[in-house]
Biopython code that builds the backbone (N, CA, C, O; Angstrom):
import numpy as np
from Bio.PDB.StructureBuilder import StructureBuilder

atoms = [
    (1, "MET", "N", (-18.095, -1.380, 12.050)),
    (1, "MET", "CA", (-17.944, 0.025, 11.733)),
    (1, "MET", "C", (-16.518, 0.269, 11.225)),
    (1, "MET", "O", (-15.547, -0.194, 11.823)),
    (2, "ALA", "N", (-16.413, 0.986, 10.142)),
    (2, "ALA", "CA", (-15.108, 1.243, 9.528)),
    (2, "ALA", "C", (-14.395, 2.400, 10.225)),
    (2, "ALA", "O", (-15.008, 3.400, 10.598)),
    (3, "LYS", "N", (-13.108, 2.236, 10.386)),
    (3, "LYS", "CA", (-12.252, 3.293, 10.920)),
    (3, "LYS", "C", (-11.464, 3.876, 9.766)),
    (3, "LYS", "O", (-11.333, 3.255, 8.712)),
    (4, "ARG", "N", (-10.949, 5.058, 9.969)),
    (4, "ARG", "CA", (-10.071, 5.665, 8.971)),
    (4, "ARG", "C", (-8.630, 5.394, 9.375)),
    (4, "ARG", "O", (-8.253, 5.584, 10.531)),
    (5, "TRP", "N", (-7.829, 4.947, 8.411)),
    (5, "TRP", "CA", (-6.437, 4.609, 8.647)),
    (5, "TRP", "C", (-5.551, 5.390, 7.684)),
    (5, "TRP", "O", (-5.878, 5.535, 6.507)),
    (6, "ASN", "N", (-4.441, 5.884, 8.186)),
    (6, "ASN", "CA", (-3.398, 6.461, 7.337)),
    (6, "ASN", "C", (-2.396, 5.361, 7.047)),
    (6, "ASN", "O", (-2.247, 4.433, 7.841)),
    (7, "TRP", "N", (-1.711, 5.453, 5.923)),
    (7, "TRP", "CA", (-0.713, 4.443, 5.600)),
    (7, "TRP", "C", (0.426, 5.070, 4.817)),
    (7, "TRP", "O", (0.264, 6.108, 4.176)),
    (8, "ASN", "N", (1.594, 4.416, 4.881)),
    (8, "ASN", "CA", (2.718, 4.769, 4.016)),
    (8, "ASN", "C", (3.501, 3.497, 3.728)),
    (8, "ASN", "O", (3.521, 2.559, 4.524)),
    (9, "ALA", "N", (4.139, 3.497, 2.572)),
    (9, "ALA", "CA", (4.841, 2.292, 2.141)),
    (9, "ALA", "C", (5.951, 2.646, 1.165)),
    (9, "ALA", "O", (5.909, 3.681, 0.501)),
    (10, "THR", "N", (6.929, 1.780, 1.093)),
    (10, "THR", "CA", (7.934, 1.833, 0.032)),
    (10, "THR", "C", (7.392, 0.968, -1.093)),
    (10, "THR", "O", (7.005, -0.180, -0.873)),
    (11, "VAL", "N", (7.366, 1.522, -2.296)),
    (11, "VAL", "CA", (6.822, 0.806, -3.450)),
    (11, "VAL", "C", (7.962, 0.480, -4.401)),
    (11, "VAL", "O", (8.727, 1.359, -4.798)),
    (12, "VAL", "N", (8.064, -0.788, -4.761)),
    (12, "VAL", "CA", (9.090, -1.236, -5.710)),
    (12, "VAL", "C", (8.375, -1.669, -6.979)),
    (12, "VAL", "O", (7.440, -2.468, -6.938)),
    (13, "GLU", "N", (8.828, -1.131, -8.113)),
    (13, "GLU", "CA", (8.252, -1.485, -9.403)),
    (13, "GLU", "C", (9.351, -2.030, -10.304)),
    (13, "GLU", "O", (10.376, -1.381, -10.518)),
    (14, "THR", "N", (9.124, -3.226, -10.827)),
    (14, "THR", "CA", (10.081, -3.833, -11.745)),
    (14, "THR", "C", (9.423, -3.895, -13.116)),
    (14, "THR", "O", (8.393, -4.544, -13.299)),
    (15, "LYS", "N", (10.038, -3.207, -14.078)),
    (15, "LYS", "CA", (9.471, -3.144, -15.408)),
    (15, "LYS", "C", (10.594, -3.230, -16.427)),
    (15, "LYS", "O", (11.540, -2.443, -16.384)),
    (16, "LEU", "N", (10.491, -4.180, -17.339)),
    (16, "LEU", "CA", (11.487, -4.361, -18.396)),
    (16, "LEU", "C", (12.900, -4.483, -17.833)),
    (16, "LEU", "O", (13.849, -3.935, -18.393)),
    (17, "GLY", "N", (13.030, -5.201, -16.729)),
    (17, "GLY", "CA", (14.332, -5.432, -16.125)),
    (17, "GLY", "C", (14.862, -4.266, -15.313)),
    (17, "GLY", "O", (15.939, -4.363, -14.725)),
    (18, "GLU", "N", (14.130, -3.173, -15.271)),
    (18, "GLU", "CA", (14.548, -1.992, -14.506)),
    (18, "GLU", "C", (13.766, -1.948, -13.201)),
    (18, "GLU", "O", (12.556, -2.175, -13.186)),
    (19, "ARG", "N", (14.456, -1.657, -12.117)),
    (19, "ARG", "CA", (13.825, -1.617, -10.794)),
    (19, "ARG", "C", (13.768, -0.175, -10.324)),
    (19, "ARG", "O", (14.792, 0.507, -10.269)),
    (20, "ARG", "N", (12.563, 0.294, -9.983)),
    (20, "ARG", "CA", (12.377, 1.649, -9.466)),
    (20, "ARG", "C", (11.790, 1.563, -8.065)),
    (20, "ARG", "O", (10.907, 0.748, -7.798)),
    (21, "VAL", "N", (12.283, 2.401, -7.186)),
    (21, "VAL", "CA", (11.820, 2.425, -5.799)),
    (21, "VAL", "C", (11.287, 3.810, -5.493)),
    (21, "VAL", "O", (11.915, 4.813, -5.830)),
    (22, "GLY", "N", (10.135, 3.865, -4.857)),
    (22, "GLY", "CA", (9.535, 5.135, -4.478)),
    (22, "GLY", "C", (8.731, 4.956, -3.207)),
    (22, "GLY", "O", (8.779, 3.906, -2.566)),
    (23, "SER", "N", (7.999, 5.982, -2.855)),
    (23, "SER", "CA", (7.163, 5.888, -1.659)),
    (23, "SER", "C", (5.747, 6.312, -2.019)),
    (23, "SER", "O", (5.520, 7.015, -3.005)),
    (24, "ALA", "N", (4.813, 5.875, -1.208)),
    (24, "ALA", "CA", (3.416, 6.216, -1.398)),
    (24, "ALA", "C", (2.766, 6.335, -0.026)),
    (24, "ALA", "O", (3.227, 5.738, 0.947)),
    (25, "SER", "N", (1.700, 7.107, 0.037)),
    (25, "SER", "CA", (0.954, 7.245, 1.284)),
    (25, "SER", "C", (-0.483, 7.599, 0.953)),
    (25, "SER", "O", (-0.799, 7.988, -0.171)),
    (26, "GLY", "N", (-1.342, 7.461, 1.939)),
    (26, "GLY", "CA", (-2.737, 7.792, 1.715)),
    (26, "GLY", "C", (-3.599, 7.435, 2.904)),
    (26, "GLY", "O", (-3.112, 7.214, 4.013)),
    (27, "LYS", "N", (-4.904, 7.384, 2.640)),
    (27, "LYS", "CA", (-5.881, 7.053, 3.674)),
    (27, "LYS", "C", (-6.787, 5.953, 3.142)),
    (27, "LYS", "O", (-7.021, 5.853, 1.937)),
    (28, "VAL", "N", (-7.288, 5.138, 4.044)),
    (28, "VAL", "CA", (-8.197, 4.052, 3.683)),
    (28, "VAL", "C", (-9.179, 3.846, 4.831)),
    (28, "VAL", "O", (-8.852, 4.079, 5.995)),
    (29, "GLU", "N", (-10.398, 3.402, 4.482)),
    (29, "GLU", "CA", (-11.381, 3.051, 5.507)),
    (29, "GLU", "C", (-11.505, 1.540, 5.557)),
    (29, "GLU", "O", (-11.678, 0.890, 4.526)),
    (30, "ALA", "N", (-11.417, 0.988, 6.746)),
    (30, "ALA", "CA", (-11.529, -0.461, 6.939)),
    (30, "ALA", "C", (-11.859, -0.724, 8.406)),
    (30, "ALA", "O", (-11.563, 0.099, 9.272)),
    (31, "PRO", "N", (-12.472, -1.871, 8.678)),
    (31, "PRO", "CA", (-12.855, -2.152, 10.068)),
    (31, "PRO", "C", (-11.670, -2.474, 10.984)),
    (31, "PRO", "O", (-11.722, -2.181, 12.179)),
    (32, "THR", "N", (-10.603, -3.074, 10.442)),
    (32, "THR", "CA", (-9.451, -3.446, 11.261)),
    (32, "THR", "C", (-8.152, -3.044, 10.558)),
    (32, "THR", "O", (-8.144, -2.752, 9.362)),
    (33, "ARG", "N", (-7.072, -3.035, 11.311)),
    (33, "ARG", "CA", (-5.752, -2.722, 10.746)),
    (33, "ARG", "C", (-5.367, -3.749, 9.677)),
    (33, "ARG", "O", (-4.811, -3.390, 8.639)),
    (34, "GLU", "N", (-5.663, -5.020, 9.935)),
    (34, "GLU", "CA", (-5.320, -6.067, 8.971)),
    (34, "GLU", "C", (-6.078, -5.883, 7.658)),
    (34, "GLU", "O", (-5.508, -6.061, 6.582)),
    (35, "ALA", "N", (-7.350, -5.531, 7.745)),
    (35, "ALA", "CA", (-8.148, -5.290, 6.541)),
    (35, "ALA", "C", (-7.619, -4.074, 5.785)),
    (35, "ALA", "O", (-7.602, -4.062, 4.554)),
    (36, "ALA", "N", (-7.191, -3.062, 6.516)),
    (36, "ALA", "CA", (-6.618, -1.871, 5.875)),
    (36, "ALA", "C", (-5.325, -2.227, 5.150)),
    (36, "ALA", "O", (-5.110, -1.784, 4.022)),
    (37, "ARG", "N", (-4.468, -3.016, 5.777)),
    (37, "ARG", "CA", (-3.212, -3.444, 5.133)),
    (37, "ARG", "C", (-3.485, -4.225, 3.855)),
    (37, "ARG", "O", (-2.831, -4.006, 2.836)),
    (38, "ALA", "N", (-4.446, -5.130, 3.911)),
    (38, "ALA", "CA", (-4.782, -5.937, 2.735)),
    (38, "ALA", "C", (-5.331, -5.063, 1.605)),
    (38, "ALA", "O", (-4.987, -5.264, 0.440)),
    (39, "ALA", "N", (-6.179, -4.099, 1.949)),
    (39, "ALA", "CA", (-6.754, -3.215, 0.933)),
    (39, "ALA", "C", (-5.672, -2.360, 0.269)),
    (39, "ALA", "O", (-5.680, -2.185, -0.949)),
    (40, "VAL", "N", (-4.762, -1.841, 1.052)),
    (40, "VAL", "CA", (-3.676, -1.010, 0.506)),
    (40, "VAL", "C", (-2.775, -1.849, -0.386)),
    (40, "VAL", "O", (-2.416, -1.421, -1.483)),
    (41, "ARG", "N", (-2.410, -3.033, 0.072)),
    (41, "ARG", "CA", (-1.536, -3.914, -0.718)),
    (41, "ARG", "C", (-2.188, -4.260, -2.057)),
    (41, "ARG", "O", (-1.528, -4.224, -3.095)),
    (42, "ARG", "N", (-3.487, -4.597, -2.039)),
    (42, "ARG", "CA", (-4.205, -4.899, -3.292)),
    (42, "ARG", "C", (-4.218, -3.688, -4.221)),
    (42, "ARG", "O", (-4.014, -3.829, -5.427)),
    (43, "ASP", "N", (-4.454, -2.512, -3.673)),
    (43, "ASP", "CA", (-4.514, -1.301, -4.484)),
    (43, "ASP", "C", (-3.163, -1.012, -5.140)),
    (43, "ASP", "O", (-3.116, -0.673, -6.323)),
    (44, "ILE", "N", (-2.083, -1.139, -4.404)),
    (44, "ILE", "CA", (-0.750, -0.885, -4.957)),
    (44, "ILE", "C", (-0.430, -1.890, -6.054)),
    (44, "ILE", "O", (0.074, -1.515, -7.112)),
    (45, "GLU", "N", (-0.716, -3.151, -5.811)),
    (45, "GLU", "CA", (-0.411, -4.180, -6.803)),
    (45, "GLU", "C", (-1.294, -4.053, -8.043)),
    (45, "GLU", "O", (-0.866, -4.410, -9.141)),
    (46, "ARG", "N", (-2.499, -3.557, -7.888)),
    (46, "ARG", "CA", (-3.420, -3.401, -9.006)),
    (46, "ARG", "C", (-3.017, -2.233, -9.919)),
    (46, "ARG", "O", (-3.332, -2.249, -11.109)),
    (47, "LYS", "N", (-2.335, -1.237, -9.383)),
    (47, "LYS", "CA", (-1.991, -0.040, -10.159)),
    (47, "LYS", "C", (-0.874, -0.245, -11.166)),
    (47, "LYS", "O", (-0.672, 0.609, -12.029)),
    (48, "GLY", "N", (-0.153, -1.329, -11.086)),
    (48, "GLY", "CA", (0.907, -1.533, -12.063)),
    (48, "GLY", "C", (1.438, -2.945, -12.038)),
    (48, "GLY", "O", (1.552, -3.561, -10.978)),
    (49, "ASN", "N", (1.755, -3.446, -13.189)),
    (49, "ASN", "CA", (2.317, -4.778, -13.293)),
    (49, "ASN", "C", (3.721, -4.779, -12.701)),
    (49, "ASN", "O", (4.565, -3.987, -13.121)),
    (50, "GLY", "N", (3.980, -5.638, -11.750)),
    (50, "GLY", "CA", (5.302, -5.698, -11.137)),
    (50, "GLY", "C", (5.475, -4.776, -9.941)),
    (50, "GLY", "O", (6.592, -4.629, -9.444)),
    (51, "ARG", "N", (4.401, -4.147, -9.460)),
    (51, "ARG", "CA", (4.494, -3.278, -8.287)),
    (51, "ARG", "C", (4.232, -4.079, -7.022)),
    (51, "ARG", "O", (3.305, -4.888, -6.972)),
    (52, "THR", "N", (5.041, -3.855, -6.010)),
    (52, "THR", "CA", (4.841, -4.493, -4.711)),
    (52, "THR", "C", (5.066, -3.467, -3.613)),
    (52, "THR", "O", (5.811, -2.504, -3.792)),
    (53, "ALA", "N", (4.415, -3.680, -2.477)),
    (53, "ALA", "CA", (4.557, -2.792, -1.325)),
    (53, "ALA", "C", (5.498, -3.436, -0.315)),
    (53, "ALA", "O", (5.362, -4.615, 0.012)),
    (54, "HIS", "N", (6.441, -2.661, 0.168)),
    (54, "HIS", "CA", (7.366, -3.100, 1.205)),
    (54, "HIS", "C", (7.291, -2.090, 2.346)),
    (54, "HIS", "O", (6.972, -0.920, 2.133)),
    (55, "GLU", "N", (7.583, -2.545, 3.533)),
    (55, "GLU", "CA", (7.571, -1.680, 4.716)),
    (55, "GLU", "C", (6.252, -0.898, 4.807)),
    (55, "GLU", "O", (6.250, 0.319, 4.993)),
    (56, "LEU", "N", (5.141, -1.615, 4.674)),
    (56, "LEU", "CA", (3.816, -1.016, 4.731)),
    (56, "LEU", "C", (3.451, -0.758, 6.189)),
    (56, "LEU", "O", (3.422, -1.681, 7.004)),
    (57, "HIS", "N", (3.173, 0.496, 6.509)),
    (57, "HIS", "CA", (2.791, 0.888, 7.866)),
    (57, "HIS", "C", (1.387, 1.469, 7.828)),
    (57, "HIS", "O", (1.098, 2.365, 7.035)),
    (58, "VAL", "N", (0.515, 0.954, 8.690)),
    (58, "VAL", "CA", (-0.859, 1.427, 8.794)),
    (58, "VAL", "C", (-1.051, 1.894, 10.223)),
    (58, "VAL", "O", (-0.711, 1.182, 11.167)),
    (59, "PHE", "N", (-1.605, 3.109, 10.384)),
    (59, "PHE", "CA", (-1.805, 3.634, 11.721)),
    (59, "PHE", "C", (-3.105, 4.422, 11.761)),
    (59, "PHE", "O", (-3.562, 4.940, 10.742)),
    (60, "GLU", "N", (-3.699, 4.508, 12.955)),
    (60, "GLU", "CA", (-4.993, 5.187, 13.115)),
    (60, "GLU", "C", (-4.857, 6.667, 12.845)),
    (60, "GLU", "O", (-3.847, 7.298, 13.154)),
    (61, "GLN", "N", (-5.907, 7.191, 12.259)),
    (61, "GLN", "CA", (-5.929, 8.623, 11.928)),
    (61, "GLN", "C", (-6.222, 9.426, 13.160)),
    (61, "GLN", "O", (-6.284, 10.654, 13.096)),
]
sb = StructureBuilder()
sb.init_structure("model")
sb.init_model(0)
sb.init_chain("A")
sb.init_seg("    ")
for serial, (resi, resn, name, xyz) in enumerate(atoms, 1):
    if name == "N":
        sb.init_residue(resn, " ", resi, " ")
    sb.init_atom(name, np.array(xyz, "f"), 0.0, 1.0, " ", f" {name:<3s}", serial, name[0])
structure = sb.get_structure()
């Protein structure tokens, strides 16, 4: 059974030699905290070339 998880992370994007840092947050459904972390990390990396998640925190809603 999937639980709802809230998350927040620092997002670093490197594009054309320029480094930008920002934050992101949201909600995800997953059966475990580890699965939620993996899903969020994949989503962040998929949204932009050179994007990575740092200080990713996942907590129960």
